[in-house]
C-alpha positions as CSV (number, residue, x, y, z in Angstrom):
1,M,0.0,0.0,0.0
2,S,1.6,3.3,-1.0
3,G,0.9,6.9,-0.3
4,Q,2.2,10.0,1.2
5,I,3.0,9.8,5.0
6,V,1.2,13.0,6.0
7,P,-1.6,13.5,8.5
8,G,-4.0,14.7,5.8
9,S,-3.6,11.7,3.5
10,M,-6.6,9.7,2.5
11,N,-4.5,6.6,3.1
12,V,-5.8,4.8,6.2
13,L,-2.4,3.3,7.2
14,P,-0.5,6.7,7.5
15,K,-3.4,8.1,9.5
16,L,-3.3,5.1,11.8
17,V,0.5,5.5,12.3
18,F,-0.1,9.2,13.0
19,M,-2.6,8.4,15.7
20,L,-0.3,5.7,17.2
21,A,2.4,8.4,17.5
22,W,0.1,10.5,19.6
23,A,-0.7,7.4,21.7
24,A,3.1,6.9,22.2
25,L,3.4,10.3,23.8
26,F,0.4,9.7,26.1
27,A,1.6,6.3,27.1
28,G,5.2,7.4,27.7
29,L,4.7,10.7,29.4
30,T,1.3,10.7,31.1
31,L,0.6,7.1,32.1
32,P,3.8,6.1,34.0
33,T,2.6,7.7,37.3
34,P,-1.1,6.6,37.5
35,T,-0.9,3.3,35.7
36,P,2.8,2.1,35.4
37,E,1.9,-1.4,34.1
38,V,-0.3,0.0,31.4
39,A,2.3,2.5,30.4
40,N,5.0,-0.2,30.1
41,I,2.9,-2.6,28.0
42,A,1.5,0.2,25.8
43,T,4.9,1.7,25.2
44,L,6.6,-1.6,24.4
45,V,3.8,-2.5,22.0
46,L,4.2,0.9,20.3
47,M,7.9,0.4,20.1
48,G,7.1,-2.8,18.2
49,V,5.0,-0.7,15.9
50,G,8.0,1.5,15.4
51,L,10.1,-1.5,14.4
52,V,7.6,-2.3,11.7
53,L,7.6,1.3,10.6
54,L,11.4,1.3,10.3
55,A,11.2,-1.9,8.2
56,L,8.6,-0.4,5.8
57,V,9.6,3.3,5.6
58,P,13.1,4.1,4.5
59,S,13.1,7.7,5.7
60,A,12.1,6.7,9.2
61,R,15.3,4.6,9.6
62,L,17.4,7.8,9.4
63,V,16.6,8.4,13.1
64,L,18.8,5.4,14.0
65,R,21.9,7.6,13.1
66,Q,21.1,10.1,15.9
67,P,23.7,10.1,18.7
68,A,21.1,9.6,21.4
69,I,20.2,6.3,19.7
70,V,23.7,5.3,18.8
71,L,25.1,5.8,22.3
72,S,22.4,3.9,24.0
73,A,22.9,1.0,21.5
74,A,26.7,1.2,22.2
75,A,26.0,1.0,25.9
76,G,24.1,-2.3,25.2
77,V,27.0,-3.7,23.2
78,V,29.5,-2.9,25.9
79,L,27.3,-4.5,28.6
80,L,26.8,-7.5,26.4
81,V,30.5,-8.0,26.1
82,A,30.9,-7.9,29.8
83,L,28.1,-10.5,30.2
84,G,29.8,-12.7,27.7
85,F,32.9,-13.0,29.9
86,T,30.9,-14.1,32.9
87,A,28.0,-16.1,31.3
88,S,27.7,-19.7,32.2
89,S,24.4,-20.2,30.4
90,P,22.2,-18.5,27.7
91,L,20.1,-17.0,30.5
92,H,23.1,-14.9,31.7
93,I,23.1,-13.3,28.2
94,A,19.3,-13.0,27.9
95,M,19.1,-11.1,31.2
96,I,20.2,-8.0,29.3
97,M,16.6,-7.8,28.0
98,V,15.6,-6.2,31.3
99,L,17.0,-3.1,29.6
100,A,15.2,-3.8,26.3
101,P,13.3,-0.5,26.2
102,L,16.6,1.3,25.8
103,W,17.5,-0.6,22.7
104,L,14.0,0.1,21.3
105,A,14.3,3.9,21.7
106,G,15.3,4.1,18.0
107,P,12.1,2.5,16.7
108,H,10.1,4.6,19.1
109,A,11.8,7.7,17.8
110,G,10.9,6.6,14.2
111,L,7.3,6.5,15.2
112,L,7.4,9.9,16.9
113,T,8.9,11.5,13.7
114,R,5.5,10.8,12.1
115,L,4.2,13.8,14.1
116,G,6.5,16.1,12.1
117,A,6.2,19.7,13.1
118,R,3.5,18.9,15.6
119,L,6.1,17.5,18.0
120,T,6.6,20.8,19.8
121,P,7.8,21.7,23.3
122,L,4.3,22.7,24.2
123,V,2.9,19.3,23.2
124,I,5.6,17.4,25.1
125,A,5.2,19.5,28.1
126,S,1.4,19.1,28.2
127,F,1.6,15.3,28.3
128,A,4.4,15.4,30.9
129,L,2.5,17.9,33.1
130,A,-0.5,15.6,33.2
131,G,1.8,12.8,34.3
132,A,3.3,14.9,37.1
133,A,-0.2,16.0,38.2
134,A,-1.4,12.4,38.4
135,G,1.6,11.5,40.5
136,A,1.0,14.4,42.9
137,A,-2.7,13.6,43.2
138,I,-2.1,9.9,43.9
139,A,0.6,10.6,46.5
140,A,-1.5,13.3,48.2
141,Y,-4.7,11.1,48.2
142,G,-2.8,8.2,49.8
143,A,-1.3,10.4,52.5
144,L,-4.1,12.8,53.3
145,V,-7.2,10.8,52.6
146,L,-6.2,7.2,53.2
147,Q,-3.8,8.2,56.0
148,L,-1.1,6.0,54.7
149,E,2.4,6.5,56.1
150,R,3.7,7.1,52.6
151,G,1.5,8.0,49.7
152,G,1.9,6.1,46.4
153,Y,1.3,2.5,47.6
154,L,-2.0,2.5,45.6
155,V,-0.2,2.3,42.3
156,N,3.6,1.8,42.9
157,N,6.5,1.7,45.3
158,P,6.5,5.2,46.8
159,I,10.1,5.8,45.9
160,H,9.4,4.8,42.3
161,L,6.4,7.1,42.1
162,G,8.5,9.9,43.5
163,D,11.2,9.3,40.9
164,L,8.7,9.2,38.0
165,S,6.8,12.3,39.1
166,L,10.1,14.1,39.5
167,M,11.3,13.3,36.0
168,L,8.0,14.1,34.4
169,G,7.6,17.3,36.3
170,F,10.9,18.6,35.0
171,V,10.2,17.4,31.5
172,A,7.1,19.6,31.6
173,L,9.3,22.7,32.0
174,V,10.3,22.3,28.4
175,G,7.0,24.1,27.7
176,M,8.7,27.3,29.0
177,L,10.4,27.5,25.6
178,D,7.1,28.3,23.9
179,R,6.7,32.1,23.5
180,R,3.0,32.3,24.3
181,R,1.7,33.2,27.8
182,V,0.4,29.6,28.3
183,R,4.0,28.6,28.9
184,F,3.8,29.8,32.5
185,V,1.5,27.0,33.5
186,F,4.4,24.6,33.0
187,L,6.1,26.2,36.0
188,L,3.7,23.9,37.9
189,G,5.8,20.9,36.8
190,P,8.5,21.0,39.5
191,V,5.8,22.1,42.1
192,L,3.7,19.0,41.3
193,A,6.8,16.8,41.3
194,L,7.8,18.2,44.7
195,T,4.3,17.6,46.0
196,A,4.5,13.9,44.9
197,V,7.9,13.5,46.4
198,W,6.8,15.1,49.7
199,F,3.7,12.9,50.2
200,T,5.6,9.7,49.2
201,G,8.2,10.5,51.9
202,S,11.0,9.6,49.5
203,R,14.3,11.1,50.5
204,G,16.3,10.1,47.4
205,P,14.0,12.0,45.0
206,L,14.0,15.0,47.3
207,V,17.8,15.1,47.3
208,A,17.7,14.7,43.5
209,F,15.2,17.6,43.2
210,V,18.0,20.1,44.1
211,P,20.5,19.4,41.2
212,M,17.6,19.0,38.8
213,L,16.1,22.3,39.7
214,V,19.5,24.1,39.5
215,V,20.2,22.6,36.1
216,A,16.7,23.2,34.7
217,A,16.7,26.8,35.9
218,T,20.2,27.4,34.5
219,V,19.5,25.9,31.1
220,L,16.1,27.7,30.7
221,A,17.5,31.0,32.0
222,V,20.4,31.0,29.6
223,M,18.1,30.1,26.7
224,T,15.3,32.6,27.4
225,L,16.8,35.6,29.3
226,S,19.5,38.2,28.9
227,R,22.7,37.5,30.7
228,R,21.9,39.8,33.6
229,Q,18.4,38.4,34.0
230,A,19.7,34.8,33.8
231,M,22.3,35.4,36.5
232,T,19.6,36.9,38.7
233,A,17.2,34.0,38.1
234,I,19.8,31.4,38.9
235,A,20.9,33.2,42.0
236,G,17.3,33.4,43.1
237,V,16.8,29.7,42.6
238,V,19.9,28.8,44.6
239,L,18.8,31.2,47.4
240,L,15.4,29.7,47.5
241,I,16.8,26.2,47.8
242,A,19.1,27.3,50.6
243,V,16.4,28.9,52.6
244,A,13.9,26.1,52.1
245,G,16.5,23.5,53.0
246,T,17.6,25.4,56.1
247,A,14.0,25.8,57.2
248,M,13.3,22.1,56.8
249,I,16.3,21.0,58.6
250,G,16.3,23.6,61.4
251,L,12.6,23.4,62.1
252,G,12.3,19.7,61.7
253,L,9.6,20.0,59.0
254,G,8.4,17.2,56.9
255,G,8.6,14.3,59.3
256,R,10.6,11.5,57.6
257,L,12.0,14.0,55.1
258,G,12.9,16.5,57.8
259,G,15.3,13.9,59.1
260,L,17.6,14.5,56.2
261,G,19.7,17.0,58.1
262,E,20.2,14.7,61.0
263,A,21.1,11.9,58.7
264,A,23.6,14.0,56.8
265,M,25.3,15.1,60.1
266,A,25.4,11.5,61.3
267,L,27.2,10.4,58.1
268,V,29.7,13.2,58.5
269,R,30.4,12.4,62.1
270,G,30.3,8.7,61.6
271,G,27.4,8.2,64.0
272,P,24.4,5.8,63.7
273,T,21.8,6.4,61.0
274,D,18.3,5.1,60.5
275,G,17.6,1.7,59.0
276,A,17.1,2.8,55.4
277,I,20.3,4.8,55.2
278,G,22.2,2.1,57.1
279,E,21.1,-0.6,54.8
280,R,22.1,1.5,51.7
281,L,25.5,2.2,53.1
282,F,25.9,-1.5,53.8
283,M,25.0,-2.3,50.2
284,Y,27.3,0.3,48.8
285,Q,30.3,-1.0,50.8
286,T,29.4,-4.5,49.6
287,A,29.3,-3.3,46.0
288,W,32.7,-1.5,46.4
289,N,34.3,-4.6,47.8
290,A,32.8,-6.9,45.2
291,F,33.9,-4.5,42.4
292,W,37.5,-4.7,43.4
293,A,37.3,-8.5,43.7
294,S,36.3,-8.6,40.0
295,P,37.0,-5.2,38.5
296,W,37.0,-5.8,34.8
297,F,33.8,-7.9,34.0
298,G,31.9,-8.1,37.2
299,Y,29.5,-11.0,38.0
300,G,26.8,-10.8,35.4
301,M,23.1,-9.9,35.9
302,V,21.8,-13.2,37.3
303,D,21.6,-13.0,41.1
304,Y,24.3,-10.4,41.1
305,T,23.4,-9.2,44.6
306,I,23.9,-12.8,45.9
307,S,27.2,-12.9,44.1
308,A,28.2,-9.7,45.9
309,A,27.0,-10.8,49.3
310,P,30.2,-12.6,50.4
311,F,32.1,-9.3,50.1
312,A,29.9,-7.5,52.6
313,P,31.6,-5.6,55.4
314,P,31.4,-6.8,59.0
315,G,28.2,-5.9,60.8
316,P,24.6,-7.0,61.2
317,G,24.1,-7.4,57.4
318,Y,20.9,-7.4,55.4
319,P,19.4,-10.1,53.2
320,P,20.1,-9.5,49.5
321,S,17.4,-7.6,47.6
322,G,16.7,-7.4,43.9
323,H,19.2,-4.6,43.4
324,L,21.8,-2.5,45.3
325,H,19.8,0.7,45.5
326,S,22.2,2.6,43.2
327,D,22.7,2.4,39.5
328,L,26.4,3.0,40.0
329,A,26.7,0.1,42.4
330,D,24.6,-2.2,40.2
331,F,26.5,-1.6,37.0
332,A,29.9,-1.9,38.8
333,V,28.9,-5.3,40.2
334,I,27.2,-6.5,37.1
335,G,29.9,-5.6,34.6
336,G,32.9,-4.2,36.4
337,V,34.7,-1.5,34.4
338,L,32.8,-2.4,31.3
339,G,29.6,-2.0,33.2
340,L,30.6,1.4,34.3
341,I,31.4,2.4,30.8
342,S,28.0,1.2,29.7
343,Y,26.4,3.2,32.5
344,G,28.4,6.3,31.4
345,L,27.2,5.9,27.8
346,L,23.6,5.6,28.9
347,L,23.9,8.8,30.9
348,A,25.7,10.6,28.1
349,A,23.3,9.6,25.4
350,P,20.5,12.2,25.9
351,L,23.0,15.1,26.4
352,V,25.2,14.2,23.4
353,G,22.1,13.6,21.3
354,A,20.9,17.0,22.2
355,L,24.2,18.7,21.5
356,A,24.1,17.2,18.0
357,T,20.6,18.7,17.3
358,R,20.4,21.6,14.9
359,G,17.5,23.9,13.8
360,Q,14.5,25.1,15.7
361,N,14.3,22.1,18.1
362,R,17.8,22.5,19.4
363,Q,16.8,24.3,22.6
364,A,14.1,21.8,23.5
365,A,16.5,18.9,22.9
366,L,19.2,20.5,25.0
367,Y,16.8,21.1,27.9
368,L,15.5,17.5,27.7
369,G,19.0,16.1,27.4
370,A,20.4,18.0,30.4
371,T,17.6,17.2,32.7
372,A,17.4,13.6,31.7
373,S,21.1,13.0,32.2
374,V,21.3,14.9,35.5
375,G,18.0,13.5,36.7
376,Y,18.8,9.9,36.2
377,L,22.3,10.3,37.6
378,S,21.1,12.0,40.8
379,M,18.1,9.8,41.3
380,G,20.2,6.7,40.5
381,L,22.7,7.5,43.3
382,T,20.2,6.3,45.9
383,N,17.9,3.9,44.1
384,A,17.9,1.8,41.0
385,M,16.6,3.5,37.9
386,F,17.9,1.4,34.9
387,G,16.4,-2.1,35.2
388,I,13.2,-0.9,37.0
389,L,10.8,-1.2,34.0
390,T,8.8,2.0,34.2
391,Q,11.9,4.1,34.9
392,T,13.7,2.4,32.0
393,V,10.7,3.0,29.7
394,V,10.5,6.7,30.6
395,Y,14.2,7.1,29.9
396,A,13.8,5.4,26.5
397,V,10.9,7.7,25.7
398,I,13.1,10.8,26.4
399,L,15.9,9.4,24.2
400,A,13.3,8.9,21.5
401,L,12.0,12.4,21.9
402,I,15.5,13.9,21.6
403,A,16.2,11.8,18.5
404,A,12.9,12.7,16.9
405,L,13.4,16.4,17.6
406,A,16.9,16.1,16.0
407,Q,15.6,14.4,12.9
408,P,14.2,16.5,10.1
409,A,10.6,15.7,9.3
410,P,10.7,12.7,7.0
411,L,7.8,13.5,4.8
412,A,8.5,12.2,1.4
413,Q,6.4,11.7,-1.7
414,G,5.7,8.2,-2.9
415,E,7.1,6.2,0.0
416,T,5.8,2.7,0.6
417,A,4.1,2.2,3.9
């Protein structure tokens, strides 16, 4: 069936692909907070649609050359090499598929390019703001109405809901690049994200909120304001963070979150910390010891926390969990130096992809690239992000968005679909 791949075509298939591209935005940016399982399934199915599209439409395959896609694929190759050195069965190789959404970012980007000029910062921000709002509403309902100790249990692990809401809230700020007055509504993105984090009682996302806010404010200020205005805005954000942080620590606000100051001081002084922090420190020391016992290739992905357990430091210990509560620790134990290289490539992919973008979408791509790289680095310091399906899917969607924004609209006459 042939025809022009444009929204107004009388050809049913291009129209269907166009509608599925809109569905991809909704599934990847709005659904992860209220319905993570639905978001995962829908996005993976739509990535499959993208694979078919790449096979049938030559121009769509050009998106595979984008650095955001190339670097994420390179990260997979490096990790696969590491797994090859430690694998004792096909399962040890197949386990890399827990990161499969990252390798499907290219097909997803090919699908998103079908939106052409309609893929704007305003559109991306609108879907992401809805996702952040849903996360805030769910967390607040759980804490205030159901009186749960930590909001979010209705749909997800509270930490995961906090992480997802945080990322989507900052993605929503890309709408500030639109020149119309409606852009100011997207300032609600970080506010809604912080609301979700607050009611989930998640300390890791709260800590990550600080560098994400500083980076987002800096990038947007430099892009949209004069030099003097930008410096004033950045200084104002830093001052606001300092005042809010001092108030929370000094006044003991926020219950579980208000204990961050005491925990930080305990770490500095070497005193006792609470159970959650103590458990994480134990796992990080275990990961460090395990890494130096097998620094080049690690231990593979199958039961890697059990493989690392014999290298635990003296103390009460904790039973091995599904991960080491840090992407850095996980990749170091799984793949050694090669694992860390893979992790570095994944974090660099959105930023490098954005830097390679030219044309009118460059600013939007740069903003998304900076916040994604900094966001997943900072959130991943205290909890696993890559390998947790919904977080992995959201990262793949952001990679796809950057690649699609970097790719000229592939509308060509007489293509076969």
